[in-house]
C-alpha positions as CSV (number, residue, x, y, z in Angstrom):
1,X,-7.1,5.3,4.0
2,X,-7.7,7.8,5.7
3,X,-4.3,9.7,4.5
4,X,-5.4,8.3,0.7
5,X,-7.6,8.8,-1.9
6,X,-6.7,5.0,-3.2
7,X,-4.9,2.5,-1.7
8,X,-3.0,-1.0,-4.0
9,X,-2.6,-3.9,-1.2
10,X,0.1,-6.1,-1.8
11,X,-1.0,-9.6,0.3
12,X,0.7,-12.9,-0.7
13,X,-1.7,-15.1,2.3
14,X,-4.8,-15.9,1.0
15,X,-6.1,-16.3,4.4
16,X,-5.3,-12.5,5.2
17,X,-6.2,-11.2,1.8
18,X,-9.6,-13.1,2.3
19,X,-9.6,-11.2,6.2
20,X,-8.6,-7.8,4.3
21,X,-11.3,-8.3,1.9
22,X,-14.0,-9.0,4.2
23,X,-13.0,-6.2,6.6
24,X,-12.3,-3.3,4.4
25,X,-15.3,-4.1,1.9
26,X,-16.7,-1.1,2.3
27,X,-13.7,0.7,0.8
28,X,-13.4,-1.8,-1.6
29,X,-16.5,-1.2,-3.2
30,X,-16.6,2.5,-3.2
31,X,-13.2,1.9,-5.0
32,X,-10.6,3.1,-2.7
33,X,-9.2,-0.3,-2.0
34,X,-7.8,-3.1,-4.4
35,X,-6.5,-5.7,-2.3
36,X,-4.0,-7.5,-4.7
37,X,-3.5,-11.4,-3.9
38,X,0.4,-12.0,-5.4
39,X,3.7,-11.9,-4.4
40,X,5.2,-7.8,-4.8
41,X,8.7,-9.4,-6.3
42,X,6.6,-10.2,-9.0
43,X,3.8,-7.2,-9.2
44,X,4.1,-4.9,-11.6
45,X,4.4,-1.0,-9.3
46,X,4.3,1.0,-11.9
47,X,1.1,-0.3,-13.1
48,X,-0.7,0.6,-9.7
49,X,-0.6,4.4,-9.6
50,X,1.2,7.0,-11.6
51,X,4.2,8.0,-9.1
52,X,3.0,6.5,-5.7
53,X,4.2,6.3,-2.3
54,X,5.0,3.1,-1.6
55,X,4.3,2.1,2.4
56,X,5.4,-1.7,3.3
57,X,6.4,-3.6,6.2
58,X,8.8,-5.2,4.8
59,X,9.7,-9.4,5.6
60,X,12.8,-8.9,7.0
61,X,14.7,-11.9,5.2
62,X,13.6,-10.6,1.7
63,X,13.9,-6.6,2.4
64,X,17.3,-6.6,0.1
65,X,15.0,-8.3,-3.0
66,X,12.4,-5.6,-2.3
67,X,14.1,-3.0,-1.9
68,X,15.9,-3.8,-5.6
69,X,12.8,-4.4,-7.2
70,X,11.2,-0.9,-6.0
71,X,14.2,1.1,-7.5
72,X,14.0,-1.1,-10.9
73,X,11.1,1.2,-11.2
74,X,12.8,4.3,-11.5
75,X,11.0,7.6,-11.7
76,X,8.2,5.8,-11.3
77,X,7.2,6.2,-7.4
78,X,7.1,9.2,-5.2
79,X,9.1,8.0,-2.2
80,X,8.7,5.0,-0.4
81,X,8.6,4.7,4.0
82,X,9.3,1.0,5.2
83,X,9.1,-0.3,8.0
84,X,12.5,-2.9,8.3
85,X,14.5,-4.7,11.1
86,X,16.5,-1.6,12.9
87,X,20.0,-2.9,11.7
88,X,19.6,-2.8,8.1
89,X,17.7,0.8,8.9
90,X,20.6,1.4,10.4
91,X,23.1,-0.2,7.4
92,X,20.7,1.2,4.7
93,X,21.1,5.3,6.3
94,X,24.6,4.6,7.1
95,X,27.1,7.7,6.5
96,X,30.8,6.8,5.6
97,X,33.4,6.2,7.7
98,X,31.7,3.8,10.0
99,X,30.8,0.6,10.7
100,X,27.3,0.3,9.2
101,X,28.3,1.7,6.0
102,X,28.8,-1.1,3.0
103,X,26.8,-2.5,-0.1
104,X,23.2,-2.2,0.9
105,X,23.9,2.2,2.1
106,X,25.1,2.5,-1.4
107,X,23.1,0.6,-4.0
108,X,20.2,2.5,-1.5
109,X,22.1,6.1,-1.8
110,X,23.0,5.6,-5.5
111,X,19.4,6.5,-6.3
112,X,17.6,7.6,-3.6
113,X,18.0,10.1,-0.2
114,X,17.4,8.2,2.9
115,X,16.2,9.0,6.2
116,X,15.6,6.7,9.6
117,X,12.2,8.6,10.8
118,X,12.2,6.6,14.2
119,X,12.4,3.4,15.5
120,X,9.3,0.5,16.9
121,X,10.2,-1.3,19.9
122,X,9.4,-4.9,20.6
123,X,6.0,-4.9,22.3
124,X,4.7,-2.7,19.1
125,X,3.8,-6.3,18.1
126,X,1.7,-9.0,18.5
127,X,4.0,-11.6,19.3
128,X,6.9,-9.5,19.9
129,X,9.7,-10.2,17.8
130,X,13.3,-11.3,18.5
131,X,14.7,-8.3,16.5
132,X,14.3,-3.8,17.0
133,X,12.1,-2.3,14.0
134,X,12.8,0.7,12.7
135,X,11.2,2.8,9.8
136,X,13.2,4.3,6.9
137,X,11.6,7.1,4.5
138,X,13.3,6.9,0.5
139,X,13.2,9.8,-1.5
140,X,14.8,9.1,-5.2
141,X,17.5,11.3,-6.9
142,X,16.5,14.1,-8.9
143,X,18.5,12.0,-12.0
144,X,18.6,8.2,-12.5
145,X,22.6,7.3,-12.9
146,X,23.7,6.9,-16.6
147,X,25.5,3.3,-15.7
148,X,23.9,2.0,-13.1
149,X,24.0,-1.5,-13.2
150,X,28.0,-1.1,-14.3
151,X,28.1,1.0,-10.8
152,X,26.4,-1.2,-8.4
153,X,28.7,-4.2,-10.0
154,X,31.2,-2.3,-9.1
155,X,30.4,-1.2,-6.1
156,X,29.9,-5.3,-4.9
157,X,33.5,-5.8,-6.2
158,X,34.9,-2.6,-3.8
159,X,32.7,-4.2,-0.3
160,X,33.1,-7.8,-1.3
161,X,36.2,-8.1,1.3
162,X,35.0,-5.2,3.7
163,X,38.2,-4.8,5.7
164,X,40.3,-5.3,2.9
165,X,41.6,-2.1,1.3
166,X,40.3,-1.1,-2.5
167,X,43.5,-2.4,-4.0
168,X,42.9,-5.9,-2.8
169,X,39.7,-5.6,-3.7
170,X,39.7,-4.6,-7.1
171,X,43.2,-6.1,-8.9
172,X,41.8,-8.7,-10.3
173,X,39.4,-6.9,-11.8
174,X,41.2,-4.1,-12.3
175,X,44.9,-5.1,-13.2
176,X,47.8,-3.4,-11.2
177,X,48.6,-0.8,-13.4
178,X,45.2,1.0,-13.0
179,X,44.5,0.0,-9.4
180,X,48.0,1.0,-8.4
181,X,47.7,4.8,-9.9
182,X,44.5,5.4,-7.8
183,X,45.3,7.9,-5.3
184,X,42.1,5.7,-3.0
185,X,43.6,2.4,-3.6
186,X,45.0,2.2,0.6
187,X,41.8,3.4,1.5
188,X,38.6,0.9,2.2
189,X,35.5,1.0,0.4
190,X,33.4,2.2,3.5
191,X,36.0,5.5,3.7
192,X,34.8,6.8,0.4
193,X,31.4,8.4,0.3
194,X,28.7,7.5,-2.5
195,X,29.5,9.9,-4.8
196,X,33.5,9.4,-4.6
197,X,32.6,5.6,-5.6
198,X,30.6,7.1,-8.5
199,X,33.6,9.1,-9.4
200,X,36.2,6.6,-9.2
201,X,33.7,4.1,-10.8
202,X,33.9,7.0,-13.6
203,X,37.9,7.2,-13.9
204,X,38.2,3.6,-14.2
205,X,36.1,3.0,-17.1
Protein backbone atom coordinates (compact mmCIF):
# COMPACT_ATOMS: atom_id res chain seq x y z
CA UNK A 1 0.00 0.00 0.00
CA UNK A 2 3.01 2.29 0.31
CA UNK A 3 3.10 2.41 -3.52
CA UNK A 4 -0.52 3.50 -4.04
CA UNK A 5 -2.84 6.20 -2.73
CA UNK A 6 -5.70 3.73 -2.55
CA UNK A 7 -6.01 -0.04 -2.81
CA UNK A 8 -9.15 -2.10 -3.43
CA UNK A 9 -8.46 -5.70 -2.41
CA UNK A 10 -10.81 -8.48 -3.55
CA UNK A 11 -10.87 -11.70 -1.53
CA UNK A 12 -13.40 -14.52 -1.70
CA UNK A 13 -12.35 -16.33 1.50
CA UNK A 14 -14.30 -14.83 4.42
CA UNK A 15 -11.66 -15.96 6.93
CA UNK A 16 -8.96 -14.06 5.04
CA UNK A 17 -11.28 -11.08 4.67
CA UNK A 18 -11.67 -10.93 8.45
CA UNK A 19 -7.89 -11.28 8.90
CA UNK A 20 -7.12 -8.50 6.41
CA UNK A 21 -9.67 -6.15 7.94
CA UNK A 22 -8.11 -6.68 11.35
CA UNK A 23 -4.50 -6.44 10.19
CA UNK A 24 -5.01 -3.32 8.07
CA UNK A 25 -7.66 -1.61 10.17
CA UNK A 26 -5.68 1.65 10.27
CA UNK A 27 -5.42 1.86 6.47
CA UNK A 28 -9.12 1.04 6.11
CA UNK A 29 -10.07 3.73 8.63
CA UNK A 30 -7.88 6.24 6.78
CA UNK A 31 -9.69 5.46 3.53
CA UNK A 32 -6.58 4.06 1.82
CA UNK A 33 -7.80 0.46 1.64
CA UNK A 34 -11.06 -1.30 0.84
CA UNK A 35 -11.28 -5.04 1.45
CA UNK A 36 -14.05 -6.38 -0.76
CA UNK A 37 -15.43 -9.81 0.06
CA UNK A 38 -16.44 -11.41 -3.22
CA UNK A 39 -15.58 -13.28 -6.37
CA UNK A 40 -13.28 -11.33 -8.70
CA UNK A 41 -15.07 -12.89 -11.68
CA UNK A 42 -18.31 -11.24 -10.52
CA UNK A 43 -16.72 -7.88 -9.66
CA UNK A 44 -17.12 -4.79 -11.83
CA UNK A 45 -13.47 -3.77 -11.97
CA UNK A 46 -14.25 -0.55 -13.85
CA UNK A 47 -16.31 0.67 -10.89
CA UNK A 48 -13.45 0.38 -8.39
CA UNK A 49 -11.28 3.22 -9.72
CA UNK A 50 -10.53 5.25 -12.83
CA UNK A 51 -8.02 3.30 -14.97
CA UNK A 52 -6.47 1.36 -12.07
CA UNK A 53 -3.35 -0.77 -12.04
CA UNK A 54 -4.48 -4.35 -11.40
CA UNK A 55 -2.26 -6.62 -9.32
CA UNK A 56 -2.98 -10.20 -8.39
CA UNK A 57 -1.72 -13.59 -7.33
CA UNK A 58 -3.97 -15.58 -9.64
CA UNK A 59 -5.29 -18.98 -8.57
CA UNK A 60 -3.71 -21.26 -11.14
CA UNK A 61 -6.89 -23.16 -11.98
CA UNK A 62 -8.83 -20.02 -13.01
CA UNK A 63 -6.07 -17.91 -14.56
CA UNK A 64 -7.65 -17.86 -18.04
CA UNK A 65 -11.14 -16.86 -16.82
CA UNK A 66 -9.65 -14.03 -14.74
CA UNK A 67 -7.64 -12.78 -17.72
CA UNK A 68 -10.77 -12.84 -19.89
CA UNK A 69 -12.67 -10.96 -17.17
CA UNK A 70 -9.98 -8.28 -16.98
CA UNK A 71 -9.89 -7.90 -20.76
CA UNK A 72 -13.67 -7.47 -20.79
CA UNK A 73 -13.05 -4.02 -19.26
CA UNK A 74 -11.08 -2.82 -22.27
CA UNK A 75 -9.63 0.66 -21.78
CA UNK A 76 -10.69 0.74 -18.14
CA UNK A 77 -7.29 -0.21 -16.64
CA UNK A 78 -3.76 1.14 -16.97
CA UNK A 79 -1.72 -2.06 -16.58
CA UNK A 80 -1.88 -5.43 -14.87
CA UNK A 81 0.81 -7.35 -13.00
CA UNK A 82 0.03 -10.98 -12.21
CA UNK A 83 1.77 -13.81 -10.43
CA UNK A 84 0.92 -16.97 -12.38
CA UNK A 85 2.18 -20.50 -12.92
CA UNK A 86 5.48 -20.32 -14.83
CA UNK A 87 4.12 -22.54 -17.59
CA UNK A 88 1.22 -20.13 -18.10
CA UNK A 89 3.56 -17.11 -18.04
CA UNK A 90 5.59 -18.66 -20.85
CA UNK A 91 2.43 -19.29 -22.87
CA UNK A 92 1.16 -15.74 -22.31
CA UNK A 93 4.42 -14.19 -23.52
CA UNK A 94 5.36 -16.78 -26.16
CA UNK A 95 6.47 -15.72 -29.64
CA UNK A 96 5.35 -17.34 -32.92
CA UNK A 97 7.18 -20.48 -33.96
CA UNK A 98 7.70 -21.72 -30.41
CA UNK A 99 6.06 -24.64 -28.64
CA UNK A 100 4.36 -22.38 -26.07
CA UNK A 101 2.68 -20.13 -28.65
CA UNK A 102 -1.03 -20.97 -28.77
CA UNK A 103 -4.53 -19.61 -28.30
CA UNK A 104 -3.77 -18.14 -24.84
CA UNK A 105 -0.79 -16.25 -26.32
CA UNK A 106 -2.98 -14.84 -29.10
CA UNK A 107 -5.91 -14.01 -26.80
CA UNK A 108 -3.65 -11.97 -24.52
CA UNK A 109 -1.35 -10.41 -27.13
CA UNK A 110 -4.23 -9.32 -29.37
CA UNK A 111 -5.35 -7.09 -26.49
CA UNK A 112 -2.17 -6.23 -24.59
CA UNK A 113 1.62 -6.08 -24.67
CA UNK A 114 2.84 -8.96 -22.49
CA UNK A 115 6.15 -9.08 -20.62
CA UNK A 116 7.62 -11.81 -18.44
CA UNK A 117 9.25 -9.86 -15.60
CA UNK A 118 10.88 -12.53 -13.41
CA UNK A 119 10.58 -16.06 -12.04
CA UNK A 120 9.44 -16.79 -8.48
CA UNK A 121 10.89 -19.95 -6.87
CA UNK A 122 8.76 -22.43 -4.98
CA UNK A 123 10.46 -21.67 -1.67
CA UNK A 124 9.10 -18.11 -1.81
CA UNK A 125 5.74 -19.60 -0.68
CA UNK A 126 4.63 -21.30 2.50
CA UNK A 127 3.84 -24.10 2.00
CA UNK A 128 5.82 -24.42 -1.27
CA UNK A 129 3.59 -25.28 -4.27
CA UNK A 130 4.37 -28.13 -6.65
CA UNK A 131 4.88 -25.75 -9.59
CA UNK A 132 7.17 -22.85 -10.42
CA UNK A 133 5.74 -19.34 -10.73
CA UNK A 134 6.49 -16.13 -12.61
CA UNK A 135 5.34 -12.52 -12.77
CA UNK A 136 3.96 -11.05 -15.99
CA UNK A 137 2.98 -7.48 -16.85
CA UNK A 138 0.22 -6.65 -19.32
CA UNK A 139 -0.24 -3.21 -20.87
CA UNK A 140 -3.39 -2.69 -22.97
CA UNK A 141 -2.93 -2.01 -26.67
CA UNK A 142 -3.65 1.58 -27.69
CA UNK A 143 -6.68 0.74 -29.83
CA UNK A 144 -9.28 -1.98 -29.35
CA UNK A 145 -9.85 -4.39 -32.23
CA UNK A 146 -13.01 -3.78 -34.23
CA UNK A 147 -14.29 -7.38 -34.10
CA UNK A 148 -12.51 -8.89 -31.14
CA UNK A 149 -15.10 -11.61 -30.35
CA UNK A 150 -15.08 -12.72 -34.00
CA UNK A 151 -11.29 -12.79 -34.11
CA UNK A 152 -10.98 -14.77 -30.88
CA UNK A 153 -13.46 -17.35 -32.17
CA UNK A 154 -11.41 -17.55 -35.38
CA UNK A 155 -8.18 -17.96 -33.37
CA UNK A 156 -9.73 -20.79 -31.36
CA UNK A 157 -10.55 -22.53 -34.64
CA UNK A 158 -7.00 -22.02 -35.92
CA UNK A 159 -5.54 -23.66 -32.81
CA UNK A 160 -8.27 -26.30 -32.40
CA UNK A 161 -5.81 -29.05 -33.29
CA UNK A 162 -2.48 -27.36 -32.74
CA UNK A 163 -0.31 -29.72 -34.77
CA UNK A 164 -2.55 -29.59 -37.85
CA UNK A 165 -2.34 -27.03 -40.65
CA UNK A 166 -4.61 -24.03 -40.97
CA UNK A 167 -6.20 -25.77 -43.94
CA UNK A 168 -7.29 -28.71 -41.79
CA UNK A 169 -8.55 -26.52 -38.96
CA UNK A 170 -10.40 -23.96 -41.09
CA UNK A 171 -11.84 -26.19 -43.81
CA UNK A 172 -15.11 -27.02 -42.05
CA UNK A 173 -15.85 -23.35 -41.33
CA UNK A 174 -14.75 -21.57 -44.51
CA UNK A 175 -14.90 -24.27 -47.19
CA UNK A 176 -12.39 -25.77 -49.60
CA UNK A 177 -12.26 -22.95 -52.14
CA UNK A 178 -11.64 -20.11 -49.69
CA UNK A 179 -9.16 -21.98 -47.52
CA UNK A 180 -7.36 -23.56 -50.46
CA UNK A 181 -6.65 -20.13 -51.93
CA UNK A 182 -4.86 -18.94 -48.79
CA UNK A 183 -1.04 -18.71 -49.06
CA UNK A 184 -0.92 -19.66 -45.35
CA UNK A 185 -3.10 -22.77 -45.75
CA UNK A 186 -0.16 -25.21 -45.41
CA UNK A 187 1.18 -23.52 -42.28
CA UNK A 188 0.25 -24.22 -38.66
CA UNK A 189 -1.33 -21.42 -36.64
CA UNK A 190 1.67 -21.28 -34.30
CA UNK A 191 3.85 -20.17 -37.25
CA UNK A 192 1.91 -16.92 -37.71
CA UNK A 193 2.23 -13.79 -35.57
CA UNK A 194 -0.79 -12.22 -33.91
CA UNK A 195 -0.85 -9.47 -36.54
CA UNK A 196 -0.70 -12.08 -39.32
CA UNK A 197 -3.60 -13.98 -37.78
CA UNK A 198 -5.58 -10.74 -37.53
CA UNK A 199 -4.91 -10.03 -41.20
CA UNK A 200 -5.89 -13.58 -42.13
CA UNK A 201 -9.17 -13.23 -40.23
CA UNK A 202 -9.96 -10.00 -42.06
CA UNK A 203 -9.22 -11.59 -45.45
CA UNK A 204 -11.76 -14.35 -44.76
CA UNK A 205 -14.60 -12.03 -43.77
